[in-house]
VEXVO-984483 format. One record per residue: x, y, z of N, C-alpha, C, O in turn; residue number from 1; residue in one letter. Coordinates in Angstrom, 1 decimal. Last residue first. Layout:
       nx       ny       nz      cax      cay      caz       cx       cy       cz       ox       oy       oz   num   residu
        X        Y        Z        X        Y        Z        X        Y        Z        X        Y        Z   NUM        A
...
***
This chain:
       nx       ny       nz      cax      cay      caz       cx       cy       cz       ox       oy       oz   num   residu
    -20.4    -19.2     47.3    -19.4    -19.9     48.1    -20.1    -20.8     49.1    -19.4    -21.5     49.9   170        K
    -22.0    -17.6     45.7    -22.0    -19.0     45.5    -20.9    -19.7     46.2    -20.4    -20.8     45.7   169        H
    -21.6    -14.9     46.3    -22.9    -15.5     46.6    -22.9    -17.0     46.5    -23.8    -17.7     47.1   168        Q
    -19.1    -14.4     45.4    -19.3    -14.4     46.8    -20.6    -15.1     47.2    -20.7    -15.7     48.2   167        K
    -19.5    -14.6     42.7    -18.6    -15.5     43.3    -18.8    -15.6     44.8    -18.8    -16.7     45.4   166        K
    -21.2    -12.3     42.4    -21.7    -13.6     42.1    -20.8    -14.7     42.7    -21.4    -15.7     43.3   165        L
    -19.3    -10.3     43.0    -20.6    -10.4     43.8    -21.1    -11.8     43.6    -21.5    -12.5     44.6   164        Y
    -17.4    -10.5     41.0    -17.0    -10.8     42.4    -18.3    -11.0     43.3    -18.2    -11.8     44.2   163        P
    -19.2     -9.8     38.8    -18.5    -11.1     38.9    -18.0    -11.4     40.4    -18.3    -12.5     40.9   162        M
    -20.0     -7.1     39.4    -20.9     -8.2     39.3    -20.3     -9.6     39.5    -20.8    -10.4     40.3   161        L
    -18.0     -5.4     41.9    -18.6     -5.6     40.6    -19.4     -6.8     40.6    -19.5     -7.6     41.6   160        G
    -17.1     -5.2     44.5    -16.1     -4.9     43.5    -16.7     -5.2     42.1    -15.9     -5.2     41.1   159        G
    -18.9     -5.4     46.6    -18.2     -6.6     46.2    -17.1     -6.4     45.1    -16.3     -7.2     44.9   158        A
    -19.9     -2.8     46.7    -19.2     -3.3     47.8    -18.4     -4.6     47.5    -17.3     -4.8     48.0   157        E
    -21.2     -2.7     44.2    -20.0     -1.8     44.4    -19.2     -2.4     45.6    -18.0     -2.4     45.5   156        L
    -23.3     -4.5     44.6    -22.3     -4.7     43.5    -21.0     -3.9     43.8    -19.9     -4.4     43.6   155        L
    -24.6     -3.3     46.7    -24.0     -4.6     47.0    -23.0     -4.9     45.9    -21.9     -5.4     46.2   154        Q
    -25.6     -1.0     45.4    -24.6     -0.8     46.4    -23.8     -2.1     46.7    -22.6     -2.2     47.0   153        Q
    -27.4     -2.3     43.8    -26.3     -1.7     43.1    -25.2     -1.4     44.1    -24.0     -1.5     43.8   152        M
    -29.2     -3.1     45.7    -28.5     -4.1     45.0    -27.3     -3.5     44.3    -26.2     -4.2     44.3   151        F
    -30.2     -0.5     46.7    -29.5     -1.4     47.5    -28.6     -2.5     46.8    -27.5     -2.8     47.1   150        E
    -29.6      2.3     44.5    -30.4      1.2     44.9    -29.5      0.2     45.7    -28.3      0.0     45.4   149        P
    -28.4      5.4     45.6    -28.1      4.2     44.8    -28.9      3.0     45.4    -28.9      2.8     46.6   148        I
    -30.2      8.5     45.4    -29.8      7.3     46.2    -29.5      6.1     45.3    -30.2      5.9     44.3   147        P
    -29.0     11.3     43.8    -30.0     10.2     43.7    -29.5      9.0     44.5    -28.3      8.6     44.3   146        K
    -27.9     13.9     45.9    -27.7     12.9     44.8    -28.8     11.9     44.9    -29.4     11.7     45.9   145        M
    -27.9     17.4     46.5    -28.5     16.1     46.7    -28.1     15.2     45.6    -28.1     15.6     44.4   144        P
    -25.0     19.4     47.1    -26.1     19.0     46.2    -26.6     17.6     46.6    -25.8     16.8     46.9   143        L
    -23.5     22.2     48.5    -23.9     20.8     48.8    -25.1     20.6     47.8    -26.1     21.3     47.8   142        V
    -20.6     24.4     48.3    -22.0     24.0     47.8    -22.2     22.5     48.1    -21.4     21.7     47.9   141        K
    -18.1     25.0     49.0    -19.0     24.9     50.1    -20.4     24.5     49.6    -21.3     24.3     50.5   140        G
    -16.0     25.0     47.2    -16.9     26.2     47.1    -17.9     26.1     48.3    -18.6     27.2     48.6   139        T
    -14.5     22.8     47.9    -13.8     24.0     47.5    -14.7     25.2     47.6    -14.3     26.3     48.0   138        T
    -16.1     20.7     48.4    -15.4     21.3     49.6    -14.6     22.5     49.2    -14.2     23.3     50.1   137        L
    -19.1     20.0     47.5    -18.0     20.7     46.9    -17.2     21.3     48.0    -17.6     22.4     48.5   136        N
    -20.7     17.0     48.2    -20.3     18.3     48.8    -19.1     18.8     47.9    -18.1     18.1     47.7   135        R
    -23.6     15.3     47.5    -22.2     15.6     47.0    -21.9     17.0     47.5    -22.6     18.0     47.3   134        V
    -25.5     12.9     49.4    -25.2     14.3     48.9    -23.8     14.3     48.4    -22.9     13.5     48.8   133        E
    -26.6     10.9     51.0    -27.0     11.0     49.6    -26.8     12.5     49.2    -27.7     13.1     48.7   132        N
    -25.7     10.3     53.5    -26.6     11.4     53.4    -27.1     11.7     52.0    -27.9     12.6     51.8   131        K
    -24.1      8.1     52.9    -25.1      8.0     54.0    -26.1      9.1     54.0    -27.2      9.0     54.4   130        S
    -22.4      8.9     50.9    -23.4      7.9     50.6    -24.5      7.8     51.7    -25.6      7.5     51.4   129        F
    -21.0     11.6     49.9    -21.5     11.1     51.1    -22.7     10.2     50.9    -23.8     10.6     50.7   128        D
    -18.4     12.6     48.1    -19.6     11.9     47.9    -19.9     11.2     49.2    -19.2     10.4     49.7   127        V
    -16.7     15.6     47.8    -16.9     14.5     48.6    -18.3     13.9     48.4    -19.3     14.6     48.4   126        E
    -14.2     17.3     45.8    -15.6     16.9     46.1    -15.6     15.7     47.1    -14.6     15.0     47.2   125        L
    -12.3     20.1     45.0    -12.3     18.9     45.8    -13.8     18.5     46.1    -14.5     19.4     46.7   124        E
    -11.6     21.2     41.7    -12.4     21.3     42.9    -12.3     20.0     43.7    -12.1     18.9     43.1   123        D
    -10.3     20.6     39.3     -9.5     20.9     40.4    -10.2     21.1     41.7     -9.6     21.1     42.8   122        G
    -12.9     21.8     37.3    -11.7     21.0     37.3    -10.8     21.5     38.5    -10.6     22.7     38.6   121        Q
    -15.9     22.4     39.2    -14.9     22.8     38.2    -13.7     21.9     38.3    -13.4     21.3     39.4   120        R
    -19.4     22.3     39.8    -18.0     21.7     40.0    -17.1     22.1     38.8    -17.5     22.1     37.7   119        A
    -21.9     23.2     39.1    -21.4     23.5     40.4    -20.0     22.9     40.7    -19.5     23.1     41.8   118        E
    -22.6     22.3     36.6    -22.6     23.7     36.8    -21.9     24.1     38.1    -21.5     25.3     38.3   117        K
    -22.7     19.6     37.0    -21.8     20.1     35.9    -21.7     21.6     36.0    -20.8     22.2     35.4   116        S
    -24.7     19.2     38.9    -23.3     19.0     39.3    -22.4     19.6     38.2    -21.3     20.2     38.6   115        I
    -27.5     19.2     38.5    -26.8     20.5     38.6    -25.3     20.4     38.8    -24.6     21.4     38.9   114        G
    -28.2     16.1     40.0    -28.7     17.2     39.2    -27.9     18.5     39.5    -27.6     18.8     40.7   113        K
    -26.5     13.3     40.0    -26.6     14.5     40.8    -27.0     15.7     39.9    -26.1     16.2     39.1   112        C
    -25.6     10.0     40.3    -26.5     10.9     39.6    -26.8     12.1     40.5    -27.3     11.9     41.6   111        E
    -22.6      8.2     40.1    -23.5      9.0     41.0    -24.3      9.9     40.1    -23.8     10.6     39.2   110        I
    -21.2      5.2     39.9    -21.8      6.2     39.1    -22.9      6.9     39.8    -23.9      6.4     40.2   109        L
    -18.4      3.3     40.8    -19.6      4.1     41.3    -20.0      5.2     40.3    -19.2      6.0     39.9   108        P
    -17.5      0.4     39.3    -17.3      1.8     39.2    -18.5      2.6     39.7    -19.5      2.5     39.0   107        L
    -17.8     -2.4     39.1    -17.5     -1.8     40.4    -17.1     -0.3     40.4    -16.5      0.2     41.3   106        G
    -18.8     -3.4     36.8    -17.3     -3.5     37.0    -16.9     -2.9     38.3    -15.7     -2.8     38.6   105        I
    -21.5     -3.0     37.1    -21.0     -4.3     36.8    -19.5     -4.5     37.0    -19.1     -5.6     37.4   104        N
    -21.6     -0.2     37.2    -21.8     -1.0     38.4    -21.3     -2.4     38.3    -20.8     -3.0     39.2   103        F
    -21.1      0.3     34.4    -20.3      0.8     35.4    -20.4      0.1     36.7    -19.4     -0.3     37.3   102        G
    -23.3     -1.0     33.1    -21.9     -1.5     32.9    -21.0     -1.0     34.0    -20.1     -1.7     34.4   101        N
    -25.4      0.7     33.9    -25.3     -0.7     34.4    -23.9     -1.3     34.3    -23.4     -2.0     35.1   100        R
    -24.6      3.1     32.5    -24.9      3.1     34.0    -24.7      1.7     34.5    -24.0      1.4     35.5    99        Y
    -24.6      2.2     29.9    -23.4      2.7     30.5    -23.5      2.6     32.0    -22.6      2.1     32.7    98        F
    -27.4      1.8     29.6    -26.5      0.7     29.5    -25.1      1.0     30.1    -24.4      0.1     30.7    97        I
    -28.4      4.5     30.0    -28.8      3.4     30.9    -27.8      2.2     30.8    -27.5      1.6     31.9    96        R
    -26.5      7.3     30.1    -27.1      6.4     29.2    -27.3      5.1     30.1    -26.4      4.7     30.8    95        A
    -27.1      9.4     33.0    -26.3      8.5     32.2    -27.1      7.8     31.2    -28.3      7.6     31.4    94        Y
    -27.0     12.8     34.5    -27.7     11.5     34.0    -26.7     10.7     33.2    -25.7     11.2     32.6    93        S
    -25.1     14.3     35.7    -26.5     14.7     35.9    -27.4     13.5     35.5    -28.5     13.3     36.0    92        E
    -22.5     12.5     37.4    -23.1     13.1     36.2    -24.6     13.4     36.5    -25.2     12.9     37.5    91        A
    -19.6     11.5     38.6    -20.8     12.2     39.0    -21.3     12.9     37.8    -20.7     13.9     37.3    90        I
    -17.7      8.6     38.9    -18.2      9.6     37.9    -19.5     10.2     38.6    -20.3      9.4     39.0    89        I
    -14.8      7.6     40.8    -16.3      7.6     40.5    -16.5      8.7     39.4    -15.7      9.5     39.1    88        C
    -12.1      7.3     40.6    -12.8      6.7     41.7    -14.3      6.6     41.5    -14.9      5.7     42.1    87        S
     -9.8      6.4     38.0    -11.0      7.2     38.4    -11.8      6.5     39.5    -12.1      5.3     39.4    86        V
     -7.8      5.0     36.9     -7.7      5.3     38.3     -8.8      6.1     38.9     -8.8      6.5     40.0    85        G
     -7.9      4.0     34.4     -7.2      5.3     34.6     -7.1      5.7     36.0     -6.4      6.7     36.3    84        C
     -9.6      1.9     34.7     -8.2      1.6     34.6     -7.3      2.8     34.6     -6.1      2.7     34.9    83        A
    -12.1      3.3     34.7    -11.6      2.6     35.9    -10.1      2.4     35.9     -9.4      2.6     36.8    82        L
    -12.0      3.9     31.9    -12.1      4.9     32.9    -11.6      4.4     34.3    -10.9      5.1     34.9    81        I
    -12.1      1.3     30.8    -10.9      2.1     30.7    -10.9      3.3     31.6     -9.8      3.8     32.1    80        V
    -14.7      0.5     31.6    -13.5     -0.3     32.1    -12.2      0.6     31.9    -11.4      0.6     32.8    79        Q
    -16.5      2.1     30.4    -16.3      2.3     31.8    -15.1      1.6     32.3    -14.4      2.0     33.3    78        P
    -15.7      1.1     27.7    -15.8      2.5     28.0    -15.6      2.7     29.6    -14.7      3.4     30.0    77        A
    -16.0     -1.6     27.2    -14.6     -1.1     27.5    -14.7      0.4     27.9    -13.7      0.8     28.6    76        Q
    -18.6     -2.1     26.5    -18.2     -2.3     27.9    -16.8     -1.8     28.3    -16.5     -1.5     29.4    75        E
    -20.5     -0.4     24.3    -19.2     -0.9     24.5    -18.8     -0.9     26.0    -18.7      0.1     26.7    74        R
    -22.9      0.3     23.2    -22.9     -0.4     24.5    -21.6     -0.9     24.9    -21.5     -1.8     25.8    73        S
    -22.6      3.6     21.7    -22.6      2.1     21.7    -22.6      1.6     23.1    -22.4      2.3     24.1    72        S
    -24.3      6.3     23.2    -23.6      5.7     22.0    -23.7      4.2     22.1    -24.7      3.7     22.5    71        G
    -23.5      7.8     26.4    -24.4      7.4     25.3    -23.6      6.8     24.2    -22.4      6.9     24.2    70        C
    -22.0      8.7     28.5    -21.9      7.3     28.2    -22.9      6.9     27.1    -23.1      5.7     26.9    69        G
    -24.3     11.0     30.0    -22.9     10.6     29.9    -22.9      9.1     29.5    -23.7      8.3     30.0    68        F
    -26.7     12.6     30.1    -26.5     11.5     29.1    -25.1     11.1     28.9    -24.7     10.7     27.8    67        N
    -25.5     15.9     31.3    -26.5     14.8     31.0    -26.1     13.8     30.0    -25.3     14.1     29.1    66        T
    -22.2     16.4     32.5    -23.6     16.9     32.4    -24.5     15.7     32.1    -24.3     14.6     32.6    65        A
    -19.8     15.1     34.8    -20.4     15.3     33.5    -21.8     15.8     33.6    -22.5     15.8     34.6    64        A
    -16.7     14.5     36.3    -18.0     15.1     36.4    -18.5     15.3     35.0    -17.7     15.6     34.1    63        V
    -14.5     12.2     37.9    -15.0     12.8     36.7    -16.4     13.4     36.9    -17.2     12.8     37.7    62        L
    -12.0     12.2     40.3    -13.4     12.2     40.0    -13.7     12.8     38.7    -13.1     13.8     38.3    61        I
     -9.0     10.3     41.0     -9.7     11.4     40.5    -11.2     11.1     40.3    -11.6     10.0     40.2    60        P
     -7.0      8.9     42.7     -8.4      8.6     42.7     -9.3      9.7     42.2    -10.2     10.1     42.8    59        D
     -4.6     11.4     42.7     -5.0     10.2     43.3     -6.5     10.0     43.3     -7.2     10.9     43.8    58        K
     -3.3     12.6     39.7     -4.3     12.9     40.7     -4.7     11.5     41.3     -5.0     10.6     40.6    57        V
     -1.8     11.9     37.5     -1.2     12.9     38.5     -2.1     13.2     39.7     -1.7     13.8     40.6    56        K
     -3.1     10.3     35.8     -2.0      9.7     36.6     -1.4     10.6     37.6     -0.6     10.2     38.4    55        Q
     -4.7     12.0     34.4     -5.4     11.1     35.4     -4.3     10.4     36.3     -4.6     10.0     37.4    54        S
     -3.0     13.2     32.6     -3.5     14.0     33.8     -4.1     13.1     34.8     -4.0     13.4     36.0    53        D
     -2.6     11.1     30.8     -1.5     11.7     31.6     -1.9     12.4     32.8     -1.3     12.3     33.9    52        A
     -5.3     10.9     29.9     -4.6      9.8     30.6     -3.5     10.3     31.4     -3.4     10.0     32.6    51        Y
     -5.9     13.5     28.8     -6.7     12.9     29.9     -5.9     11.9     30.6     -5.8     11.9     31.8    50        F
     -4.9     14.9     26.7     -4.0     14.8     27.9     -4.7     14.1     29.0     -4.2     14.0     30.1    49        T
     -6.8     15.0     24.6     -5.6     14.2     24.4     -4.7     14.1     25.7     -3.9     13.1     25.7    48        P
     -9.9     14.9     24.3     -9.1     15.3     25.5     -7.8     14.6     25.5     -7.6     13.7     26.3    47        D
    -11.1     13.7     22.2    -11.6     15.0     22.6    -10.8     15.6     23.7    -11.0     16.8     24.1    46        I
     -9.7     11.4     21.6    -10.2     12.2     20.5    -10.7     13.6     20.9    -10.8     14.5     20.1    45        S
     -9.0     10.3     24.1     -7.9     10.9     23.2     -8.5     11.7     22.1     -7.8     12.7     21.7    44        E
    -10.4      9.0     26.1    -10.8     10.3     25.7     -9.9     11.0     24.7    -10.0     12.2     24.5    43        F
     -7.9      6.6     26.5     -9.1      7.1     27.0     -9.3      8.6     26.6     -8.4      9.4     26.9    42        A
     -5.5      5.4     25.8     -6.3      6.1     24.7     -7.6      6.7     25.2     -8.4      7.1     24.4    41        H
     -4.6      4.2     28.0     -3.7      5.3     27.5     -4.5      6.1     26.4     -4.2      7.3     26.2    40        V
     -6.2      2.0     28.3     -6.5      3.3     29.1     -5.7      4.5     28.6     -6.2      5.6     28.7    39        A
     -5.1     -0.1     27.0     -6.2      0.7     26.4     -6.5      2.0     27.0     -6.8      3.0     26.4    38        L
     -3.3     -0.9     28.8     -2.8     -0.4     27.6     -3.9      0.4     26.8     -3.6      1.4     26.2    37        K
     -5.0     -1.7     30.8     -4.0     -0.7     31.2     -3.4     -0.1     29.9     -3.2      1.1     29.8    36        K
     -6.5     -3.7     29.6     -7.1     -2.5     29.9     -6.1     -1.4     30.2     -6.4     -0.2     30.0    35        L
     -5.8     -5.7     26.9     -5.2     -5.2     28.2     -5.7     -3.8     28.5     -5.4     -2.9     27.8    34        D
     -6.7     -6.0     24.3     -7.6     -6.5     25.4     -7.0     -6.0     26.8     -7.8     -6.0     27.8    33        L
     -6.7     -4.5     21.2     -6.1     -4.6     22.5     -7.1     -5.0     23.6     -8.2     -4.4     23.7    32        E
     -8.3     -4.6     18.9     -6.8     -4.7     18.8     -6.1     -4.9     20.1     -5.0     -5.5     20.2    31        D
    -10.9     -4.2     19.1    -10.5     -5.5     18.9     -9.0     -5.7     18.9     -8.5     -6.8     18.9    30        Y
    -11.1     -1.4     19.9    -11.9     -2.4     20.5    -11.4     -3.8     20.3    -11.5     -4.6     21.3    29        K
     -9.9      0.7     18.7     -9.1     -0.1     19.6     -9.8     -1.3     20.1     -9.2     -2.2     20.8    28        Y
    -11.8      2.0     17.2    -10.7      1.4     16.5     -9.8      0.6     17.4     -9.0     -0.2     16.9    27        K
    -13.6      3.1     18.9    -13.9      1.8     18.4    -12.7      1.2     17.7    -12.7     -0.1     17.6    26        G
    -12.1      5.0     21.5    -12.5      4.8     20.1    -12.7      3.4     19.7    -12.0      2.5     20.2    25        S
    -13.6      5.8     24.5    -12.5      4.9     23.9    -13.0      4.6     22.4    -14.0      4.0     22.2    24        I
    -15.0      8.2     24.7    -14.3      7.6     25.9    -13.2      6.7     25.4    -12.1      6.8     25.8    23        V
    -16.1      8.6     22.3    -15.2      9.6     22.8    -14.4      9.1     24.0    -13.3      9.4     24.2    22        E
    -17.8      6.4     22.2    -16.7      6.5     21.2    -15.7      7.6     21.5    -14.5      7.5     21.2    21        D
    -19.6      7.0     24.2    -18.6      5.9     24.5    -17.5      5.9     23.4    -16.4      5.5     23.7    20        T
    -20.0     10.6     24.5    -20.4      9.2     24.2    -19.2      8.3     24.3    -18.1      8.6     24.5    19        N
    -21.6     13.2     26.1    -20.3     12.6     25.9    -20.5     11.1     25.7    -21.0     10.4     26.6    18        T
    -24.0     14.6     26.5    -23.9     13.6     25.5    -22.5     13.2     25.1    -22.2     12.8     24.0    17        D
    -22.8     17.7     27.9    -23.8     16.7     27.7    -23.5     15.8     26.5    -22.8     16.2     25.6    16        P
    -19.2     17.7     28.8    -20.5     18.3     28.4    -21.5     17.2     28.2    -21.3     16.0     28.3    15        P
    -17.2     17.1     31.8    -17.6     16.8     30.4    -18.9     17.3     30.1    -19.8     17.4     31.0    14        Y
    -14.6     18.0     33.7    -16.0     18.2     33.6    -16.4     18.1     32.1    -16.0     18.9     31.3    13        V
    -11.9     16.2     35.4    -12.5     16.9     34.2    -14.0     17.0     34.4    -14.7     16.3     35.2    12        R
    -11.1     15.8     38.0    -10.1     15.7     36.9    -10.7     16.5     35.7     -9.9     17.2     35.1    11        L
    -11.7     16.9     41.2    -12.3     16.8     39.9    -11.2     16.8     38.8    -10.5     17.8     38.7    10        V
    -10.3     15.1     43.9    -10.3     16.2     43.1    -11.0     15.9     41.7    -10.9     14.8     41.2     9        K
    -12.1     13.3     46.5    -11.0     13.6     45.7    -11.2     14.8     44.8    -12.2     15.5     45.0     8        S
    -13.7     10.9     48.3    -13.2     12.3     48.4    -12.0     12.4     47.5    -11.0     11.7     47.7     7        R
    -16.4      8.9     49.2    -15.4      9.2     48.2    -15.0     10.6     48.3    -15.9     11.5     48.2     6        I
    -17.4      6.8     51.9    -17.4      8.1     51.2    -16.2      8.2     50.2    -15.2      7.6     50.5     5        N
    -18.3      3.4     51.5    -17.4      4.4     52.1    -17.4      5.7     51.2    -17.5      5.6     50.0     4        K
    -21.4      1.9     52.0    -20.4      2.4     51.1    -19.6      3.5     51.7    -20.1      4.3     52.5     3        L
    -21.8     -0.3     54.8    -22.2      0.8     54.0    -21.1      1.3     53.1    -19.9      1.0     53.4     2        A
    -22.9     -3.6     55.5    -21.7     -2.7     55.2    -22.1     -1.5     54.3    -22.7     -1.8     53.3     1        M
***
């Protein structure tokens, strides 16, 4: 089974080194376990309207420059992004633990050089997994993306690591 293309609008474009404390403040880490309640606080320190805006776009896409998700290894960071309804993140690069945490929960993380300069908030993008490219349908620009390793694709198809493992042990 091949990954299905993702097509939606860019909700935000974040700068280099956007860190996990900016995604979800550590002050919420132990106080709330319900991800829907935590999601309301996503990006609040740097982008106070993020959550409200994420609810206005169906399956929004986040775009970022380099080293997205750096900082602590807080697994709540990709979880709250997913809980906001984000369909995928397309960044030039990721902090490695954030990258793996994203796949573990079934959140597609696409690596695409130059994307932060070629996509703007509101642009419509399409991620084509079969061609390994990101198309900006608003501007017509096409960028190559780094292919997702086969095992990581299997994690996405299953909905994350835990569903994958459950499926393997049936």
